[in-house]
N, C-alpha and C positions, 0 to 999 in steps of 0.2 A: 025587627031583626030575628026575633024568635021563630018566625015562619020559615026561615032558611034552614037547610039541612045542617045537622050538628057539625059536620066536618068543615062546612063553609064558615059557620060562626067561629069555629075554633081557629081557622086560618086568619080571620079578621082580628080576633082577640090577640093573637100572637104578635100582631103588628103594633099593639098599643103599649104605652108606658105603664109602669106599675101603678101610678096614681090613676090613670084612665081605666085600667082593669078593675081596680077597687070601686071606682065610681060606677062603672058599667054593671058590676055584680050587685050593686046596691039598688039598682033600679026596679028589680022585680024578683020573685022567687025562682022563676025559670033561669034567670041569669046567675043565680048563686051556685048553680051546679058547676060553673067554671072554677069556682074557688076550691073545689074538691078534685079538679082534674089534674092529675100528676104531670101531664105533658105541658100544661101551661106554666107551672112553676119550674119544671125542668128547663124549659126554653128560656124563661126569664133569668134563671140563675146562670145558665150557660152563657147567655148574652152578657151578663154582669161580669163573668170571669174573663171575657175577652178584654175588658178594659182594666180590671183589677185582678191579675193572675193570683191564684191561691192554690198551689199544687196539693196542699193537704186536703182542701175541699174538693178539688177535682178528682182525687183518688176515690172519694166516697160518693161521688155524684150518682153513679149507677145504682147503688143500693140504698140511697138516702130516702127516708120517709117523706111524704108530702108535707107534713107539718113542719119538719125541720127545714126543708127547702123554703117553705113559706116564711119562716122566721128569718132566715138569712136575707131573703129578697126584701122583706118589709123593713128590716133593720137597715139595710143599705139605702132603701128609698128614704128613710127618715134622715139618715146622715146627708144624703144628697139635698134634701129640702132645707136642712139646717145650715149647710156650708155657706150660703150667701147671705145669711142673717148677720146683723151687726152685733148682737148681744152675746159675745163670747165671754162667759164668766165661769172659770173653772172652780171646782169645789173638791177639796181633798176628802177622800172617802176611807182609804185604808193604807197602811204602811207594811212593808215586809223587809226585814233586815237580811243582809247577806254578807258574803265574804268582803272584807275591807280591801282586798288586793285587786279590786276591779280595775281593768284597763280599758275595756270597751263594752258597750251594751248595744245589742242589735235587736231590732224588731223582727219577729217572724210573721209572715203574712197571715192575716186573720185577726190579729190583735190579742190573742189569748196567751201567747208564748213569747219569751225573751231568750236570746242567747247571750250569756255573759262570758267574756274573755278575761281571764286573770293574767297577772303579770308574768307568771311562769309558763304561760302558754296553755294552761288547763282550760277546759270549756265546761260550762254549766248550762243546762237547758231548764228554764224556769217556767212553770205555768203561773199565770197571774193569780194571786191570792194564796198560793201554796207556801208552806212554811219551809220547804226544803226543795232543792233541785230535783227534777224527775230523772235527769241523767247527768252524769259527770264523766268527763274524759280527762284523765291526768296524763301529762306528757313530760316525763323527766328529761331535762335538757343536759347535754354535755357542756363542758367549759366553752367549747367553740360555739355552741348554740345559745349561750347566755344572752338574754334579750336586752339589747340596747334600745331598740325601737320596734314597736309592734303595732300594726294596724289591721283592721278587719272590715269586711263588708259582706253583705248577703247578695247573692246573684240569683235572680228569680226567673223561672220559666214556667210554662203550664204543667210540666211534668214533675218538677222537683225544685227544691230550694237548696242552694249551695252556700256554705260559709267559706270565705277565702281569708286565710291568715297570711299576711306578709310580715316576715320576721327578719330583722337585721341583727346579726350576732356581733361578737367581739372582734372577729376578723374583719379588717377593712374591706368594704365593698362586697361583702358576702351576704346574700339574701336567700332565705328559704321561703317558698310559697307552698302552703298546705291547702288542700281542698277537701271539705267534708260535706257529705249529704246530711241533711237534717230531716228527721221524721218525727212527727208528733201524733201520728195516728197509730192504730193497732198494728202489731201486737203490743209494742212498748215504745215510748219515746226514746230516741237514740241518735247518736252521731255515728257516721260511717266514713272513715277516711278513705278517699278514693285516689288520692294523688299527693305526691310531694316532689317538688322540683327545687334544686339548688342552683343558683346562678351567681355569677360574678359580675358586678356592675350595679348601676342605679336603675331600679325598676320604677317607671313613672306611672304606670297604671296597669291593672289586671282585671280580668273578668272570666267567669266560667259559665258553661251552659251546655246541656245535652252531654256530649262526650268529649269536650275540648276545654282546654285552658288557654287563654290568650293573655300575653303581657307585653308591654312596651319597654324596651331596654335601650339605654343610651349607648351608642356605638363606641364612644371614646373620641370621636372626631366631630361631634356636634349633630350627628344624624340620629334618628330614632328607628330602631328595628323592632318590628312586630314579630313575635314568635308564637306559633300555634302548636300546642302539645296535645296528643290524644290522652284521654283519661280512662281508667278501668283496668281490671285484671288482665284482659286480653292484650293490653298494651304494655304489660309490666316489663317485657324484654326490649322494648323500643328505646333506643338511646338517642337523645337529641330531639329537637323539634321536628314535627312533620313538615312544617312550612315556616320560612323566615322571609319577611318582606321589609325592604328598606323604604321607609316613608319619606326620607329626605331630611333636610336641615330642620332642627327643632330646638326651641328654647325651653328651659325648665320653667320659665314664667308663663308658658302657654298651657292653659288647662285643656283637658280633653277627657272623653270617656270612651270606653270600649263596650260594645254590646254584642253578645253572641246570638245570632238569629237561628242558625242551624249548624250542622257539622261542617258545612262548607260555605257559610255566609257569616260575616261579621260586619259591624258598623263602627267606624272610628269617627266620632263627632267632635269637631273643634271650632266650628264657625257658627255663630248664632244667626238665627233667622229673624229674631226680634230682640229688642233691648229696652230697658228702662233703668232709671237711676234712683237709688234709695240708699240711705245711710244704714248699713247693717252692722256697723262697728268694725273694729280691727280684730285681727287674729283669725282663728279657725272658725268656720261655720259649717253647718250641715244642710244638705239640700234633698228634698224628697224626690222620688221617681216622678217622671212626667211623661204623659202620653198626649201628643198633639191632637190625636183623633178623638179623644174623650171630650165631653161637653165641658166648657170652661167653668160653669157654675158647679158642676158635680166633681170635678177633678182639678182643683187648683194646684199650683206649685207652692210649696211651703219651704221657707228658708229659716233655720234656727240661727239667729244672730246673737250678738253678745248682749243686746238689750231688749229684744223682742222677737216674736215670731212674725215673719213677713209673708203675707199671703198674696199671691199673684194669680190672676185668672187671665189666661191668654186666649183670645177669641180667634176664630178662623181668619179674620181680616188683620191679624197681628196687633189688634188693639189690646192694651194691657190694663186691667183693673188692679189697683194696688191697695193693700190695707195692712196696717200694723196691729198686732195683738200683743200688748204688754204681758210679760210673764207674771203669773199670779204669785207674788212673793210675800211671805210673812214679814212683819215688822222686824227690821234688823237683818234681813236676809239679802243675799245678792246672788246673781247668776255666777256659777263657777266656771270651770274649764269646759268650753264647748266641744273640745276634742273627745270628751267622753259621751257626747250625745249622739242621737240618731234621729232621722226623720223618715217615716214610711209614707205610704199613700195617704193615710188619714190619721196617723198618730206621730207624735214626736216625744223624744226624751231629752231632757236637759238637766245639767248638773246644777244643784242649788246648794249654796253654802250658807249656813246659819251660825251666827256667833252665840255660843252658850257658855256662860260662866268663864269667859276669857279664852275658851278653846273653840276650834272650828268643827262644826258638824256638817258632814257632806251627804246629800242624798240626791236622787234624780227624780224628775217628774216627767211623766209621759202624758200626751194628750191626744184625744180623738173627738171630732166635733159633734156635740149635741146641744147647740145653743147655750142656754144658761146652766145646764147640768153637766157635771163632770165626775168621773171616777178617778182615783189616784192610788198608786201603790209605790213601794220602795224597795229595790234590792241592791244597794252598793255604796261603797265609800272609797275615797282615795286615802290610802294609808299615809301619804305624805302630809295630809291635812287633818286627819281624824282617825281615831281608833274604831269608830263604828259608823254605820251609814245605812241609808235606805233608798229605795227607788219607788216613787209613786207612779201611778198610772192614772191619767185623767181622760175624760172624753172631750175631744176638742175638734 
């Protein structure tokens, strides 16, 4: 192959997997030149980002050095290789204490940052291993906005990552939806609020992306109405939704998700194309993002249940490979409230409650797969059960 022109060799190498590129470059000295070619690593990292969007990484791709691109690609390849192994054995590495008023914890794409939502609606942006949040956004609430119920989720596109806060206050049937942009790259990590919408009624699901917020609202007569709102300063004077669509009769027992593809395209998913049966326990559970186009071995679906993590690999022929991964709990510990957890593409957070001297100690564990090795950290506790807490992070 070394007799071919370099541009032809380059075109061939770009078609190979990461493992095949490494094997090829190890064959002779002439082939090792490809390991230093920026276009190779830029291409492989760009290809990786198609399946695993990471807006913080995409923003830096143009100026990123070859060695850093190589580290990201090789790390991803290692995770891909480990995902289908059997020996998942987490190991606690470090703890980090944080505010005891934690209500939700969300994973930021890339695995190095967490968003922590407190019960008063305040937000904290934590880097793994840091002793204090890199950014804090306090949000004083009026009496009408006092939180009775609060949920949060991250909405991800190639351009940015949004945090959506759904808040129900003391007034019956009153909801506030907040949308924040999250930035963890230069100049400084920060939250930027880009929208707030107040609605009357029961919000069943919501999502944001690009310049729109979409939510499903019960009509009062059994139908579900999808509302699309534009986001951004240029739409500050716009009153009411840009588009409203009646989806038809809907039951609150029917689960569904909304995804924003572009400013004029959304997907409402409510009917499965495959199914499998497994006991994931009762109560609340968390589900990872899923891309049917990704390889089943490298991008499984992970469900954080009440007793274990459930790993499913869905193949193109709809065949489903299922495996349970028990939570790594210390003696006397038990899994706590799953509503505090979160599951990303390759990482999960779960609440772990330990009995200590007759009192309850609450912390979270997160995971990302690297076979028998794990990292862990800890930032949070539920004040209803403990006065202190921690969130671990593990590789799983």
